[in-house]
C-alpha positions as CSV (number, residue, x, y, z in Angstrom):
1,M,-40.1,-70.2,-14.7
2,Y,-43.5,-69.1,-16.0
3,N,-45.1,-72.5,-15.5
4,R,-43.5,-72.8,-12.0
5,Q,-45.0,-69.5,-10.9
6,L,-48.3,-70.3,-12.6
7,R,-48.8,-73.4,-10.5
8,E,-47.5,-72.1,-7.3
9,L,-50.1,-71.9,-4.5
10,D,-48.2,-69.8,-2.0
11,K,-48.7,-66.1,-2.9
12,A,-45.3,-65.0,-1.5
13,K,-43.4,-67.7,-3.4
14,Q,-45.5,-67.0,-6.6
15,K,-44.6,-63.3,-6.3
16,A,-40.9,-64.1,-5.9
17,D,-41.1,-66.5,-8.9
18,L,-42.9,-63.9,-11.0
19,L,-40.2,-61.2,-10.1
20,E,-37.5,-63.7,-11.1
21,F,-39.3,-64.3,-14.4
22,N,-39.7,-60.6,-15.1
23,K,-36.0,-60.0,-14.4
24,Y,-35.0,-62.9,-16.7
25,V,-37.3,-61.7,-19.5
26,L,-36.5,-57.9,-19.3
27,D,-32.7,-58.2,-18.4
28,E,-31.5,-61.2,-20.4
29,Q,-34.0,-62.0,-23.2
30,V,-35.2,-58.6,-24.4
31,H,-34.0,-57.2,-27.7
32,A,-36.4,-54.3,-28.1
33,I,-39.2,-52.7,-26.0
34,Y,-41.9,-50.8,-27.7
35,L,-43.3,-48.0,-25.5
36,L,-46.4,-46.0,-26.2
37,W,-46.1,-42.3,-25.5
38,W,-49.4,-40.5,-25.2
39,Q,-48.1,-36.9,-24.9
40,R,-45.9,-35.4,-27.5
41,I,-43.1,-33.3,-25.9
42,V,-41.1,-31.1,-28.3
43,P,-38.5,-29.1,-26.3
44,H,-36.5,-26.5,-28.2
45,R,-34.4,-23.4,-27.4
46,S,-35.9,-19.9,-27.1
47,Y,-34.2,-18.8,-30.3
48,V,-36.1,-21.4,-32.5
49,K,-38.9,-19.4,-34.2
50,G,-41.8,-20.5,-36.3
51,W,-42.1,-24.0,-35.0
52,K,-45.7,-25.3,-34.8
53,V,-46.2,-28.4,-32.7
54,G,-48.4,-30.8,-34.5
55,P,-50.8,-33.3,-33.0
56,S,-48.7,-36.4,-33.9
57,H,-45.1,-37.4,-34.7
58,Y,-45.9,-37.7,-38.4
59,V,-48.0,-34.6,-39.2
60,N,-46.7,-31.1,-39.7
61,Q,-43.0,-31.9,-40.1
62,D,-42.4,-29.2,-42.7
63,L,-39.5,-27.1,-41.5
64,A,-39.9,-24.4,-44.2
65,T,-41.2,-21.9,-41.7
66,V,-38.6,-22.6,-39.0
67,W,-35.7,-20.2,-38.4
68,L,-33.1,-19.5,-35.7
69,D,-33.2,-16.0,-34.3
70,K,-29.6,-15.6,-33.0
Protein backbone atom coordinates (compact mmCIF):
# COMPACT_ATOMS: atom_id res chain seq x y z
CA MET A 1 0.00 0.00 0.00
CA TYR A 2 2.81 2.40 0.87
CA ASN A 3 4.68 1.78 -2.37
CA ARG A 4 1.46 2.10 -4.38
CA GLN A 5 0.68 5.54 -2.95
CA LEU A 6 4.33 6.56 -3.20
CA ARG A 7 4.38 6.01 -6.97
CA GLU A 8 0.89 7.35 -7.70
CA LEU A 9 0.90 10.52 -9.84
CA ASP A 10 -2.74 11.52 -9.40
CA LYS A 11 -2.99 13.58 -6.19
CA ALA A 12 -6.57 12.53 -5.40
CA LYS A 13 -5.75 8.84 -5.83
CA GLN A 14 -2.54 9.30 -3.82
CA LYS A 15 -4.51 10.88 -0.97
CA ALA A 16 -7.06 8.05 -1.02
CA ASP A 17 -4.25 5.46 -0.97
CA LEU A 18 -2.55 7.28 1.90
CA LEU A 19 -5.78 7.37 3.93
CA GLU A 20 -6.23 3.65 3.27
CA PHE A 21 -2.65 3.01 4.43
CA ASN A 22 -3.15 5.12 7.58
CA LYS A 23 -6.35 3.24 8.41
CA TYR A 24 -4.59 -0.10 7.92
CA VAL A 25 -1.61 0.85 10.08
CA LEU A 26 -3.52 2.58 12.90
CA ASP A 27 -6.56 0.28 13.03
CA GLU A 28 -5.21 -3.17 12.26
CA GLN A 29 -1.45 -3.21 12.85
CA VAL A 30 -0.90 -0.96 15.86
CA HIS A 31 -0.10 -2.48 19.24
CA ALA A 32 0.91 0.68 21.11
CA ILE A 33 0.98 4.39 20.40
CA TYR A 34 3.38 6.68 22.24
CA LEU A 35 2.02 10.16 22.73
CA LEU A 36 4.03 13.13 23.93
CA TRP A 37 2.15 15.39 26.29
CA TRP A 38 3.67 18.82 26.76
CA GLN A 39 1.45 20.08 29.56
CA ARG A 40 1.05 18.29 32.85
CA ILE A 41 -2.55 18.30 34.02
CA VAL A 42 -3.18 17.12 37.58
CA PRO A 43 -6.86 17.33 38.47
CA HIS A 44 -7.83 16.74 42.09
CA ARG A 45 -10.75 17.38 44.38
CA SER A 46 -11.04 20.54 46.47
CA TYR A 47 -10.53 18.59 49.71
CA VAL A 48 -7.03 17.38 48.67
CA LYS A 49 -4.65 19.67 50.55
CA GLY A 50 -0.88 20.07 50.44
CA TRP A 51 -0.43 18.90 46.87
CA LYS A 52 2.34 20.71 44.99
CA VAL A 53 2.36 20.18 41.24
CA GLY A 54 5.88 19.49 40.01
CA PRO A 55 7.39 20.38 36.65
CA SER A 56 7.46 16.78 35.41
CA HIS A 57 5.83 13.41 35.96
CA TYR A 58 8.91 12.11 37.80
CA VAL A 59 9.90 14.94 40.16
CA ASN A 60 8.09 15.88 43.38
CA GLN A 61 6.08 12.70 43.83
CA ASP A 62 6.46 12.66 47.62
CA LEU A 63 3.00 12.34 49.18
CA ALA A 64 4.15 12.96 52.78
CA THR A 65 2.61 16.47 52.84
CA VAL A 66 -0.72 15.56 51.19
CA TRP A 67 -3.87 15.16 53.28
CA LEU A 68 -7.63 15.00 52.80
CA ASP A 69 -9.62 17.77 54.48
CA LYS A 70 -12.97 16.08 54.78
